[in-house]
CHARMM internal coordinates of N, CA and C (Angstrom, degrees):
IC EDIT
DIST 1 N 1 CA 1.4488
DIST 1 CA 1 C 1.5250
ANGL 1 N 1 CA 1 C 109.31
DIST 1 C 2 N 1.3268
ANGL 1 CA 1 C 2 N 117.22
DIHE 1 N 1 CA 1 C 2 N -44.83
DIST 2 N 2 CA 1.4611
ANGL 1 C 2 N 2 CA 120.55
DIHE 1 CA 1 C 2 N 2 CA -178.96
DIST 2 CA 2 C 1.5245
ANGL 2 N 2 CA 2 C 110.97
DIHE 1 C 2 N 2 CA 2 C -62.48
DIST 2 C 3 N 1.3115
ANGL 2 CA 2 C 3 N 116.43
DIHE 2 N 2 CA 2 C 3 N -40.57
DIST 3 N 3 CA 1.4707
ANGL 2 C 3 N 3 CA 120.15
DIHE 2 CA 2 C 3 N 3 CA 179.19
DIST 3 CA 3 C 1.5302
ANGL 3 N 3 CA 3 C 110.62
DIHE 2 C 3 N 3 CA 3 C -65.76
DIST 3 C 4 N 1.3201
ANGL 3 CA 3 C 4 N 117.27
DIHE 3 N 3 CA 3 C 4 N -39.98
DIST 4 N 4 CA 1.4690
ANGL 3 C 4 N 4 CA 120.99
DIHE 3 CA 3 C 4 N 4 CA 179.02
DIST 4 CA 4 C 1.5232
ANGL 4 N 4 CA 4 C 110.56
DIHE 3 C 4 N 4 CA 4 C -64.08
DIST 4 C 5 N 1.3291
ANGL 4 CA 4 C 5 N 116.78
DIHE 4 N 4 CA 4 C 5 N -39.61
DIST 5 N 5 CA 1.4679
ANGL 4 C 5 N 5 CA 121.12
DIHE 4 CA 4 C 5 N 5 CA 178.10
DIST 5 CA 5 C 1.5220
ANGL 5 N 5 CA 5 C 109.80
DIHE 4 C 5 N 5 CA 5 C -61.40
DIST 5 C 6 N 1.3174
ANGL 5 CA 5 C 6 N 116.81
DIHE 5 N 5 CA 5 C 6 N -44.56
DIST 6 N 6 CA 1.4683
ANGL 5 C 6 N 6 CA 120.60
DIHE 5 CA 5 C 6 N 6 CA 179.65
DIST 6 CA 6 C 1.5344
ANGL 6 N 6 CA 6 C 110.71
DIHE 5 C 6 N 6 CA 6 C -66.16
DIST 6 C 7 N 1.3326
ANGL 6 CA 6 C 7 N 116.69
DIHE 6 N 6 CA 6 C 7 N -43.74
DIST 7 N 7 CA 1.4605
ANGL 6 C 7 N 7 CA 120.44
DIHE 6 CA 6 C 7 N 7 CA -178.43
DIST 7 CA 7 C 1.5311
ANGL 7 N 7 CA 7 C 112.15
DIHE 6 C 7 N 7 CA 7 C -64.38
DIST 7 C 8 N 1.3301
ANGL 7 CA 7 C 8 N 116.04
DIHE 7 N 7 CA 7 C 8 N -40.20
DIST 8 N 8 CA 1.4611
ANGL 7 C 8 N 8 CA 120.31
DIHE 7 CA 7 C 8 N 8 CA -177.97
DIST 8 CA 8 C 1.5246
ANGL 8 N 8 CA 8 C 112.80
DIHE 7 C 8 N 8 CA 8 C -83.14
DIST 8 C 9 N 1.3174
ANGL 8 CA 8 C 9 N 116.68
DIHE 8 N 8 CA 8 C 9 N -20.63
DIST 9 N 9 CA 1.4593
ANGL 8 C 9 N 9 CA 120.42
DIHE 8 CA 8 C 9 N 9 CA -179.51
DIST 9 CA 9 C 1.5164
ANGL 9 N 9 CA 9 C 112.71
DIHE 8 C 9 N 9 CA 9 C 72.07
DIST 9 C 10 N 1.3283
ANGL 9 CA 9 C 10 N 116.66
DIHE 9 N 9 CA 9 C 10 N 32.65
DIST 10 N 10 CA 1.4649
ANGL 9 C 10 N 10 CA 121.29
DIHE 9 CA 9 C 10 N 10 CA 178.30
DIST 10 CA 10 C 1.5182
ANGL 10 N 10 CA 10 C 109.43
DIHE 9 C 10 N 10 CA 10 C -118.85
DIST 10 C 11 N 1.3218
ANGL 10 CA 10 C 11 N 115.43
DIHE 10 N 10 CA 10 C 11 N 165.89
DIST 11 N 11 CA 1.4635
ANGL 10 C 11 N 11 CA 120.72
DIHE 10 CA 10 C 11 N 11 CA 178.11
DIST 11 CA 11 C 1.5254
ANGL 11 N 11 CA 11 C 108.88
DIHE 10 C 11 N 11 CA 11 C -76.17
DIST 11 C 12 N 1.3069
ANGL 11 CA 11 C 12 N 116.54
DIHE 11 N 11 CA 11 C 12 N 152.35
DIST 12 N 12 CA 1.4641
ANGL 11 C 12 N 12 CA 121.51
DIHE 11 CA 11 C 12 N 12 CA -178.33
DIST 12 CA 12 C 1.5208
ANGL 12 N 12 CA 12 C 113.55
DIHE 11 C 12 N 12 CA 12 C -58.86
DIST 12 C 13 N 1.3380
ANGL 12 CA 12 C 13 N 117.22
DIHE 12 N 12 CA 12 C 13 N -36.33
DIST 13 N 13 CA 1.4579
ANGL 12 C 13 N 13 CA 119.72
DIHE 12 CA 12 C 13 N 13 CA -179.55
DIST 13 CA 13 C 1.5355
ANGL 13 N 13 CA 13 C 111.30
DIHE 12 C 13 N 13 CA 13 C -67.81
DIST 13 C 14 N 1.3091
ANGL 13 CA 13 C 14 N 116.42
DIHE 13 N 13 CA 13 C 14 N -32.65
DIST 14 N 14 CA 1.4645
ANGL 13 C 14 N 14 CA 120.12
DIHE 13 CA 13 C 14 N 14 CA 177.44
DIST 14 CA 14 C 1.5215
ANGL 14 N 14 CA 14 C 109.58
DIHE 13 C 14 N 14 CA 14 C -64.97
DIST 14 C 15 N 1.3099
ANGL 14 CA 14 C 15 N 117.42
DIHE 14 N 14 CA 14 C 15 N -45.92
DIST 15 N 15 CA 1.4629
ANGL 14 C 15 N 15 CA 121.09
DIHE 14 CA 14 C 15 N 15 CA 179.57
DIST 15 CA 15 C 1.5269
ANGL 15 N 15 CA 15 C 110.74
DIHE 14 C 15 N 15 CA 15 C -63.58
DIST 15 C 16 N 1.3168
ANGL 15 CA 15 C 16 N 117.56
DIHE 15 N 15 CA 15 C 16 N -40.83
DIST 16 N 16 CA 1.4650
ANGL 15 C 16 N 16 CA 120.43
DIHE 15 CA 15 C 16 N 16 CA 178.48
DIST 16 CA 16 C 1.5334
ANGL 16 N 16 CA 16 C 110.91
DIHE 15 C 16 N 16 CA 16 C -63.08
DIST 16 C 17 N 1.3388
ANGL 16 CA 16 C 17 N 116.48
DIHE 16 N 16 CA 16 C 17 N -39.41
DIST 17 N 17 CA 1.4680
ANGL 16 C 17 N 17 CA 120.11
DIHE 16 CA 16 C 17 N 17 CA 178.79
DIST 17 CA 17 C 1.5210
ANGL 17 N 17 CA 17 C 110.02
DIHE 16 C 17 N 17 CA 17 C -64.96
DIST 17 C 18 N 1.3310
ANGL 17 CA 17 C 18 N 117.15
DIHE 17 N 17 CA 17 C 18 N -40.90
DIST 18 N 18 CA 1.4635
ANGL 17 C 18 N 18 CA 120.74
DIHE 17 CA 17 C 18 N 18 CA 177.95
DIST 18 CA 18 C 1.5249
ANGL 18 N 18 CA 18 C 110.79
DIHE 17 C 18 N 18 CA 18 C -60.46
DIST 18 C 19 N 1.3120
ANGL 18 CA 18 C 19 N 115.46
DIHE 18 N 18 CA 18 C 19 N -43.44
DIST 19 N 19 CA 1.4667
ANGL 18 C 19 N 19 CA 119.77
DIHE 18 CA 18 C 19 N 19 CA 179.97
DIST 19 CA 19 C 1.5262
ANGL 19 N 19 CA 19 C 109.87
DIHE 18 C 19 N 19 CA 19 C -63.79
DIST 19 C 20 N 1.3257
ANGL 19 CA 19 C 20 N 117.84
DIHE 19 N 19 CA 19 C 20 N -42.33
DIST 20 N 20 CA 1.4632
ANGL 19 C 20 N 20 CA 121.20
DIHE 19 CA 19 C 20 N 20 CA 179.22
DIST 20 CA 20 C 1.5278
ANGL 20 N 20 CA 20 C 111.09
DIHE 19 C 20 N 20 CA 20 C -64.26
DIST 20 C 21 N 1.3292
ANGL 20 CA 20 C 21 N 117.65
DIHE 20 N 20 CA 20 C 21 N -42.82
DIST 21 N 21 CA 1.4653
ANGL 20 C 21 N 21 CA 121.06
DIHE 20 CA 20 C 21 N 21 CA 178.46
DIST 21 CA 21 C 1.5233
ANGL 21 N 21 CA 21 C 110.83
DIHE 20 C 21 N 21 CA 21 C -61.97
DIST 21 C 22 N 1.3116
ANGL 21 CA 21 C 22 N 115.81
DIHE 21 N 21 CA 21 C 22 N -41.45
DIST 22 N 22 CA 1.4564
ANGL 21 C 22 N 22 CA 120.15
DIHE 21 CA 21 C 22 N 22 CA -179.69
DIST 22 CA 22 C 1.5327
ANGL 22 N 22 CA 22 C 110.47
DIHE 21 C 22 N 22 CA 22 C -66.79
DIST 22 C 23 N 1.3146
ANGL 22 CA 22 C 23 N 117.59
DIHE 22 N 22 CA 22 C 23 N -39.82
DIST 23 N 23 CA 1.4582
ANGL 22 C 23 N 23 CA 120.99
DIHE 22 CA 22 C 23 N 23 CA 179.45
DIST 23 CA 23 C 1.5250
ANGL 23 N 23 CA 23 C 111.25
DIHE 22 C 23 N 23 CA 23 C -67.92
DIST 23 C 24 N 1.3489
ANGL 23 CA 23 C 24 N 117.48
DIHE 23 N 23 CA 23 C 24 N -35.66
DIST 24 N 24 CA 1.4627
ANGL 23 C 24 N 24 CA 121.28
DIHE 23 CA 23 C 24 N 24 CA -177.62
DIST 24 CA 24 C 1.5220
ANGL 24 N 24 CA 24 C 112.01
DIHE 23 C 24 N 24 CA 24 C -71.59
DIST 24 C 25 N 1.3254
ANGL 24 CA 24 C 25 N 117.84
DIHE 24 N 24 CA 24 C 25 N -42.29
DIST 25 N 25 CA 1.4649
ANGL 24 C 25 N 25 CA 121.75
DIHE 24 CA 24 C 25 N 25 CA -177.10
DIST 25 CA 25 C 1.5247
ANGL 25 N 25 CA 25 C 108.15
DIHE 24 C 25 N 25 CA 25 C -154.59
DIST 25 C 26 N 1.2993
ANGL 25 CA 25 C 26 N 115.88
DIHE 25 N 25 CA 25 C 26 N 87.34
DIST 26 N 26 CA 1.4667
ANGL 25 C 26 N 26 CA 121.14
DIHE 25 CA 25 C 26 N 26 CA -171.71
DIST 26 CA 26 C 1.5276
ANGL 26 N 26 CA 26 C 112.92
DIHE 25 C 26 N 26 CA 26 C -60.74
DIST 26 C 27 N 1.3268
ANGL 26 CA 26 C 27 N 118.99
DIHE 26 N 26 CA 26 C 27 N -36.95
DIST 27 N 27 CA 1.4657
ANGL 26 C 27 N 27 CA 120.31
DIHE 26 CA 26 C 27 N 27 CA -177.37
DIST 27 CA 27 C 1.5103
ANGL 27 N 27 CA 27 C 112.56
DIHE 26 C 27 N 27 CA 27 C -73.89
DIST 27 C 28 N 1.3233
ANGL 27 CA 27 C 28 N 118.00
DIHE 27 N 27 CA 27 C 28 N -31.21
DIST 28 N 28 CA 1.4567
ANGL 27 C 28 N 28 CA 121.01
DIHE 27 CA 27 C 28 N 28 CA -177.05
DIST 28 CA 28 C 1.5284
ANGL 28 N 28 CA 28 C 113.53
DIHE 27 C 28 N 28 CA 28 C -106.61
DIST 28 C 29 N 1.3145
ANGL 28 CA 28 C 29 N 117.69
DIHE 28 N 28 CA 28 C 29 N 6.38
DIST 29 N 29 CA 1.4632
ANGL 28 C 29 N 29 CA 120.59
DIHE 28 CA 28 C 29 N 29 CA -176.09
DIST 29 CA 29 C 1.5193
ANGL 29 N 29 CA 29 C 112.43
DIHE 28 C 29 N 29 CA 29 C -64.86
DIST 29 C 30 N 1.2980
ANGL 29 CA 29 C 30 N 118.07
DIHE 29 N 29 CA 29 C 30 N -41.94
DIST 30 N 30 CA 1.4572
ANGL 29 C 30 N 30 CA 122.41
DIHE 29 CA 29 C 30 N 30 CA -177.19
DIST 30 CA 30 C 1.5227
ANGL 30 N 30 CA 30 C 109.25
DIHE 29 C 30 N 30 CA 30 C -131.79
DIST 30 C 31 N 1.3383
ANGL 30 CA 30 C 31 N 117.68
DIHE 30 N 30 CA 30 C 31 N 76.44
DIST 31 N 31 CA 1.4592
ANGL 30 C 31 N 31 CA 119.45
DIHE 30 CA 30 C 31 N 31 CA -173.82
DIST 31 CA 31 C 1.5231
ANGL 31 N 31 CA 31 C 113.18
DIHE 30 C 31 N 31 CA 31 C -63.84
DIST 31 C 32 N 1.3121
ANGL 31 CA 31 C 32 N 118.85
DIHE 31 N 31 CA 31 C 32 N -51.84
DIST 32 N 32 CA 1.4617
ANGL 31 C 32 N 32 CA 123.62
DIHE 31 CA 31 C 32 N 32 CA 176.09
DIST 32 CA 32 C 1.5168
ANGL 32 N 32 CA 32 C 115.29
DIHE 31 C 32 N 32 CA 32 C 45.39
DIST 32 C 33 N 1.2926
ANGL 32 CA 32 C 33 N 117.65
DIHE 32 N 32 CA 32 C 33 N 179.01
DIST 33 N 33 CA 1.4584
ANGL 32 C 33 N 33 CA 126.70
DIHE 32 CA 32 C 33 N 33 CA 176.77
DIST 33 CA 33 C 1.5225
ANGL 33 N 33 CA 33 C 111.93
DIHE 32 C 33 N 33 CA 33 C 47.29
DIST 33 C 34 N 1.3343
ANGL 33 CA 33 C 34 N 116.18
DIHE 33 N 33 CA 33 C 34 N 42.93
DIST 34 N 34 CA 1.4520
ANGL 33 C 34 N 34 CA 120.94
DIHE 33 CA 33 C 34 N 34 CA 176.07
DIST 34 CA 34 C 1.5163
ANGL 34 N 34 CA 34 C 114.93
DIHE 33 C 34 N 34 CA 34 C 80.05
DIST 34 C 35 N 1.3072
ANGL 34 CA 34 C 35 N 118.02
DIHE 34 N 34 CA 34 C 35 N -2.94
DIST 35 N 35 CA 1.4581
ANGL 34 C 35 N 35 CA 121.16
DIHE 34 CA 34 C 35 N 35 CA 178.57
DIST 35 CA 35 C 1.5178
ANGL 35 N 35 CA 35 C 108.61
DIHE 34 C 35 N 35 CA 35 C -90.76
DIST 35 C 36 N 1.3246
ANGL 35 CA 35 C 36 N 115.37
DIHE 35 N 35 CA 35 C 36 N 126.70
DIST 36 N 36 CA 1.4591
ANGL 35 C 36 N 36 CA 119.66
DIHE 35 CA 35 C 36 N 36 CA -179.09
DIST 36 CA 36 C 1.5203
ANGL 36 N 36 CA 36 C 110.09
DIHE 35 C 36 N 36 CA 36 C -109.29
DIST 36 C 37 N 1.3160
ANGL 36 CA 36 C 37 N 114.57
DIHE 36 N 36 CA 36 C 37 N 158.35
DIST 37 N 37 CA 1.4503
ANGL 36 C 37 N 37 CA 119.36
DIHE 36 CA 36 C 37 N 37 CA 171.66
DIST 37 CA 37 C 1.5248
ANGL 37 N 37 CA 37 C 107.04
DIHE 36 C 37 N 37 CA 37 C -66.79
DIST 37 C 38 N 1.3237
ANGL 37 CA 37 C 38 N 117.66
DIHE 37 N 37 CA 37 C 38 N 153.98
DIST 38 N 38 CA 1.4709
ANGL 37 C 38 N 38 CA 119.91
DIHE 37 CA 37 C 38 N 38 CA -178.60
DIST 38 CA 38 C 1.5279
ANGL 38 N 38 CA 38 C 113.34
DIHE 37 C 38 N 38 CA 38 C -54.37
DIST 38 C 39 N 1.3269
ANGL 38 CA 38 C 39 N 117.30
DIHE 38 N 38 CA 38 C 39 N -38.58
DIST 39 N 39 CA 1.4617
ANGL 38 C 39 N 39 CA 120.44
DIHE 38 CA 38 C 39 N 39 CA 179.76
DIST 39 CA 39 C 1.5249
ANGL 39 N 39 CA 39 C 111.00
DIHE 38 C 39 N 39 CA 39 C -65.16
DIST 39 C 40 N 1.3177
ANGL 39 CA 39 C 40 N 116.66
DIHE 39 N 39 CA 39 C 40 N -40.27
DIST 40 N 40 CA 1.4592
ANGL 39 C 40 N 40 CA 120.83
DIHE 39 CA 39 C 40 N 40 CA 179.50
DIST 40 CA 40 C 1.5284
ANGL 40 N 40 CA 40 C 110.79
DIHE 39 C 40 N 40 CA 40 C -68.15
DIST 40 C 41 N 1.3172
ANGL 40 CA 40 C 41 N 117.22
DIHE 40 N 40 CA 40 C 41 N -38.60
DIST 41 N 41 CA 1.4679
ANGL 40 C 41 N 41 CA 121.13
DIHE 40 CA 40 C 41 N 41 CA 178.64
DIST 41 CA 41 C 1.5239
ANGL 41 N 41 CA 41 C 110.30
DIHE 40 C 41 N 41 CA 41 C -64.47
DIST 41 C 42 N 1.3367
ANGL 41 CA 41 C 42 N 116.49
DIHE 41 N 41 CA 41 C 42 N -42.57
DIST 42 N 42 CA 1.4648
ANGL 41 C 42 N 42 CA 120.52
DIHE 41 CA 41 C 42 N 42 CA 178.57
DIST 42 CA 42 C 1.5226
ANGL 42 N 42 CA 42 C 110.78
DIHE 41 C 42 N 42 CA 42 C -63.75
DIST 42 C 43 N 1.3202
ANGL 42 CA 42 C 43 N 117.39
DIHE 42 N 42 CA 42 C 43 N -41.86
DIST 43 N 43 CA 1.4551
ANGL 42 C 43 N 43 CA 121.41
DIHE 42 CA 42 C 43 N 43 CA 178.47
DIST 43 CA 43 C 1.5242
ANGL 43 N 43 CA 43 C 110.98
DIHE 42 C 43 N 43 CA 43 C -62.86
DIST 43 C 44 N 1.3038
ANGL 43 CA 43 C 44 N 117.78
DIHE 43 N 43 CA 43 C 44 N -42.16
DIST 44 N 44 CA 1.4681
ANGL 43 C 44 N 44 CA 121.45
DIHE 43 CA 43 C 44 N 44 CA 178.21
DIST 44 CA 44 C 1.5245
ANGL 44 N 44 CA 44 C 110.58
DIHE 43 C 44 N 44 CA 44 C -64.40
DIST 44 C 45 N 1.3338
ANGL 44 CA 44 C 45 N 116.94
DIHE 44 N 44 CA 44 C 45 N -41.39
DIST 45 N 45 CA 1.4606
ANGL 44 C 45 N 45 CA 120.70
DIHE 44 CA 44 C 45 N 45 CA 178.19
DIST 45 CA 45 C 1.5261
ANGL 45 N 45 CA 45 C 111.01
DIHE 44 C 45 N 45 CA 45 C -62.67
DIST 45 C 46 N 1.3190
ANGL 45 CA 45 C 46 N 116.37
DIHE 45 N 45 CA 45 C 46 N -43.55
DIST 46 N 46 CA 1.4644
ANGL 45 C 46 N 46 CA 120.57
DIHE 45 CA 45 C 46 N 46 CA 179.73
DIST 46 CA 46 C 1.5274
ANGL 46 N 46 CA 46 C 111.79
DIHE 45 C 46 N 46 CA 46 C -65.83
DIST 46 C 47 N 1.3075
ANGL 46 CA 46 C 47 N 117.54
DIHE 46 N 46 CA 46 C 47 N -36.76
DIST 47 N 47 CA 1.4706
ANGL 46 C 47 N 47 CA 120.41
DIHE 46 CA 46 C 47 N 47 CA 177.55
DIST 47 CA 47 C 1.5285
ANGL 47 N 47 CA 47 C 110.68
DIHE 46 C 47 N 47 CA 47 C -64.78
DIST 47 C 48 N 1.3393
ANGL 47 CA 47 C 48 N 116.69
DIHE 47 N 47 CA 47 C 48 N -42.20
DIST 48 N 48 CA 1.4639
ANGL 47 C 48 N 48 CA 119.97
DIHE 47 CA 47 C 48 N 48 CA 177.00
DIST 48 CA 48 C 1.5243
ANGL 48 N 48 CA 48 C 110.82
DIHE 47 C 48 N 48 CA 48 C -62.58
DIST 48 C 49 N 1.3289
ANGL 48 CA 48 C 49 N 115.94
DIHE 48 N 48 CA 48 C 49 N -39.73
DIST 49 N 49 CA 1.4628
ANGL 48 C 49 N 49 CA 120.55
DIHE 48 CA 48 C 49 N 49 CA 179.27
DIST 49 CA 49 C 1.5316
ANGL 49 N 49 CA 49 C 111.16
DIHE 48 C 49 N 49 CA 49 C -64.53
DIST 49 C 50 N 1.3208
ANGL 49 CA 49 C 50 N 117.57
DIHE 49 N 49 CA 49 C 50 N -41.33
DIST 50 N 50 CA 1.4648
ANGL 49 C 50 N 50 CA 121.39
DIHE 49 CA 49 C 50 N 50 CA 178.18
DIST 50 CA 50 C 1.5279
ANGL 50 N 50 CA 50 C 110.26
DIHE 49 C 50 N 50 CA 50 C -61.01
DIST 50 C 51 N 1.3122
ANGL 50 CA 50 C 51 N 117.35
DIHE 50 N 50 CA 50 C 51 N -43.37
DIST 51 N 51 CA 1.4693
ANGL 50 C 51 N 51 CA 121.13
DIHE 50 CA 50 C 51 N 51 CA 179.19
DIST 51 CA 51 C 1.5213
ANGL 51 N 51 CA 51 C 110.25
DIHE 50 C 51 N 51 CA 51 C -61.04
DIST 51 C 52 N 1.3407
ANGL 51 CA 51 C 52 N 116.97
DIHE 51 N 51 CA 51 C 52 N -44.10
DIST 52 N 52 CA 1.4576
ANGL 51 C 52 N 52 CA 120.85
DIHE 51 CA 51 C 52 N 52 CA 179.75
DIST 52 CA 52 C 1.5276
ANGL 52 N 52 CA 52 C 110.89
DIHE 51 C 52 N 52 CA 52 C -64.87
DIST 52 C 53 N 1.3132
ANGL 52 CA 52 C 53 N 116.89
DIHE 52 N 52 CA 52 C 53 N -43.52
DIST 53 N 53 CA 1.4643
ANGL 52 C 53 N 53 CA 119.95
DIHE 52 CA 52 C 53 N 53 CA -179.27
DIST 53 CA 53 C 1.5229
ANGL 53 N 53 CA 53 C 112.21
DIHE 52 C 53 N 53 CA 53 C -65.53
DIST 53 C 54 N 1.3230
ANGL 53 CA 53 C 54 N 116.91
DIHE 53 N 53 CA 53 C 54 N -36.53
DIST 54 N 54 CA 1.4629
ANGL 53 C 54 N 54 CA 119.98
DIHE 53 CA 53 C 54 N 54 CA 176.77
DIST 54 CA 54 C 1.5178
ANGL 54 N 54 CA 54 C 110.50
DIHE 53 C 54 N 54 CA 54 C -65.22
DIST 54 C 55 N 1.3190
ANGL 54 CA 54 C 55 N 117.08
DIHE 54 N 54 CA 54 C 55 N -40.28
DIST 55 N 55 CA 1.4684
ANGL 54 C 55 N 55 CA 120.46
DIHE 54 CA 54 C 55 N 55 CA 178.07
DIST 55 CA 55 C 1.5269
ANGL 55 N 55 CA 55 C 110.30
DIHE 54 C 55 N 55 CA 55 C -64.06
DIST 55 C 56 N 1.3248
ANGL 55 CA 55 C 56 N 116.91
DIHE 55 N 55 CA 55 C 56 N -43.21
DIST 56 N 56 CA 1.4685
ANGL 55 C 56 N 56 CA 120.95
DIHE 55 CA 55 C 56 N 56 CA 177.52
DIST 56 CA 56 C 1.5267
ANGL 56 N 56 CA 56 C 110.75
DIHE 55 C 56 N 56 CA 56 C -60.69
DIST 56 C 57 N 1.3175
ANGL 56 CA 56 C 57 N 116.33
DIHE 56 N 56 CA 56 C 57 N -43.84
DIST 57 N 57 CA 1.4618
ANGL 56 C 57 N 57 CA 121.37
DIHE 56 CA 56 C 57 N 57 CA 179.30
DIST 57 CA 57 C 1.5214
ANGL 57 N 57 CA 57 C 110.79
DIHE 56 C 57 N 57 CA 57 C -60.90
DIST 57 C 58 N 1.3261
ANGL 57 CA 57 C 58 N 116.72
DIHE 57 N 57 CA 57 C 58 N -44.18
DIST 58 N 58 CA 1.4647
ANGL 57 C 58 N 58 CA 120.58
DIHE 57 CA 57 C 58 N 58 CA -179.06
DIST 58 CA 58 C 1.5248
ANGL 58 N 58 CA 58 C 111.40
DIHE 57 C 58 N 58 CA 58 C -63.74
DIST 58 C 59 N 1.3291
ANGL 58 CA 58 C 59 N 116.98
DIHE 58 N 58 CA 58 C 59 N -39.19
DIST 59 N 59 CA 1.4611
ANGL 58 C 59 N 59 CA 120.88
DIHE 58 CA 58 C 59 N 59 CA 177.71
DIST 59 CA 59 C 1.5294
ANGL 59 N 59 CA 59 C 109.91
DIHE 58 C 59 N 59 CA 59 C -63.17
DIST 59 C 60 N 1.3219
ANGL 59 CA 59 C 60 N 116.36
DIHE 59 N 59 CA 59 C 60 N -43.89
DIST 60 N 60 CA 1.4637
ANGL 59 C 60 N 60 CA 119.81
DIHE 59 CA 59 C 60 N 60 CA -179.99
DIST 60 CA 60 C 1.5270
ANGL 60 N 60 CA 60 C 111.85
DIHE 59 C 60 N 60 CA 60 C -65.17
DIST 60 C 61 N 1.3268
ANGL 60 CA 60 C 61 N 117.19
DIHE 60 N 60 CA 60 C 61 N -37.22
DIST 61 N 61 CA 1.4698
ANGL 60 C 61 N 61 CA 120.76
DIHE 60 CA 60 C 61 N 61 CA 176.47
DIST 61 CA 61 C 1.5235
ANGL 61 N 61 CA 61 C 110.54
DIHE 60 C 61 N 61 CA 61 C -61.50
DIST 61 C 62 N 1.3281
ANGL 61 CA 61 C 62 N 116.29
DIHE 61 N 61 CA 61 C 62 N -45.26
DIST 62 N 62 CA 1.4625
ANGL 61 C 62 N 62 CA 120.71
DIHE 61 CA 61 C 62 N 62 CA -179.66
DIST 62 CA 62 C 1.5258
ANGL 62 N 62 CA 62 C 110.88
DIHE 61 C 62 N 62 CA 62 C -65.09
DIST 62 C 63 N 1.3102
ANGL 62 CA 62 C 63 N 117.02
DIHE 62 N 62 CA 62 C 63 N -40.91
DIST 63 N 63 CA 1.4634
ANGL 62 C 63 N 63 CA 120.45
DIHE 62 CA 62 C 63 N 63 CA 178.91
DIST 63 CA 63 C 1.5207
ANGL 63 N 63 CA 63 C 110.86
DIHE 62 C 63 N 63 CA 63 C -64.92
DIST 63 C 64 N 1.3178
ANGL 63 CA 63 C 64 N 117.27
DIHE 63 N 63 CA 63 C 64 N -42.21
DIST 64 N 64 CA 1.4633
ANGL 63 C 64 N 64 CA 121.07
DIHE 63 CA 63 C 64 N 64 CA 179.05
DIST 64 CA 64 C 1.5190
ANGL 64 N 64 CA 64 C 110.25
DIHE 63 C 64 N 64 CA 64 C -62.77
DIST 64 C 65 N 1.3163
ANGL 64 CA 64 C 65 N 118.07
DIHE 64 N 64 CA 64 C 65 N -41.95
DIST 65 N 65 CA 1.4646
ANGL 64 C 65 N 65 CA 121.45
DIHE 64 CA 64 C 65 N 65 CA 179.30
DIST 65 CA 65 C 1.5262
ANGL 65 N 65 CA 65 C 110.35
DIHE 64 C 65 N 65 CA 65 C -65.84
DIST 65 C 66 N 1.3221
ANGL 65 CA 65 C 66 N 117.21
DIHE 65 N 65 CA 65 C 66 N -39.53
DIST 66 N 66 CA 1.4599
ANGL 65 C 66 N 66 CA 121.24
DIHE 65 CA 65 C 66 N 66 CA 179.32
DIST 66 CA 66 C 1.5316
ANGL 66 N 66 CA 66 C 110.77
DIHE 65 C 66 N 66 CA 66 C -63.04
DIST 66 C 67 N 1.3281
ANGL 66 CA 66 C 67 N 117.45
DIHE 66 N 66 CA 66 C 67 N -48.14
DIST 67 N 67 CA 1.4483
ANGL 66 C 67 N 67 CA 120.98
DIHE 66 CA 66 C 67 N 67 CA -178.55
DIST 67 CA 67 C 1.5246
ANGL 67 N 67 CA 67 C 112.12
DIHE 66 C 67 N 67 CA 67 C -71.05
DIST 67 C 68 N 1.3189
ANGL 67 CA 67 C 68 N 117.55
DIHE 67 N 67 CA 67 C 68 N -27.96
DIST 68 N 68 CA 1.4626
ANGL 67 C 68 N 68 CA 120.04
DIHE 67 CA 67 C 68 N 68 CA 176.19
DIST 68 CA 68 C 1.5237
ANGL 68 N 68 CA 68 C 109.73
DIHE 67 C 68 N 68 CA 68 C -68.12
DIST 68 C 69 N 1.3333
ANGL 68 CA 68 C 69 N 118.31
DIHE 68 N 68 CA 68 C 69 N -38.91
DIST 69 N 69 CA 1.4547
ANGL 68 C 69 N 69 CA 121.67
DIHE 68 CA 68 C 69 N 69 CA 177.56
DIST 69 CA 69 C 1.5257
ANGL 69 N 69 CA 69 C 110.67
DIHE 68 C 69 N 69 CA 69 C -66.55
DIST 69 C 70 N 1.3290
ANGL 69 CA 69 C 70 N 115.78
DIHE 69 N 69 CA 69 C 70 N -40.06
DIST 70 N 70 CA 1.4528
ANGL 69 C 70 N 70 CA 120.85
DIHE 69 CA 69 C 70 N 70 CA -177.75
DIST 70 CA 70 C 1.5327
ANGL 70 N 70 CA 70 C 111.32
DIHE 69 C 70 N 70 CA 70 C -65.82
DIST 70 C 71 N 1.3142
ANGL 70 CA 70 C 71 N 116.75
DIHE 70 N 70 CA 70 C 71 N -33.05
DIST 71 N 71 CA 1.4668
ANGL 70 C 71 N 71 CA 121.63
DIHE 70 CA 70 C 71 N 71 CA -178.74
DIST 71 CA 71 C 1.5105
ANGL 71 N 71 CA 71 C 112.19
DIHE 70 C 71 N 71 CA 71 C -69.62
DIST 71 C 72 N 1.3403
ANGL 71 CA 71 C 72 N 117.51
DIHE 71 N 71 CA 71 C 72 N -24.67
DIST 72 N 72 CA 1.4729
ANGL 71 C 72 N 72 CA 121.04
DIHE 71 CA 71 C 72 N 72 CA -178.38
DIST 72 CA 72 C 1.4626
ANGL 72 N 72 CA 72 C 110.43
DIHE 71 C 72 N 72 CA 72 C -78.93
END
COOR INIT
IC SEED 1 N 1 CA 1 C
IC BUILD
């Protein structure tokens, strides 16, 4: 372990965390190359959805204000 820490140039706790992540879920431990864990992908999808919904809401607010002025 000590030799690996020196070779990789990382702190010992970082290497231990990597080993624990790999032991817990070997396929999803190091997704990299644009591949996200399912939870991260869902979070990214939800964030994109929130941005879209906020834009839709803002458009509807502007339209409502425009038509309210026109009615007067």
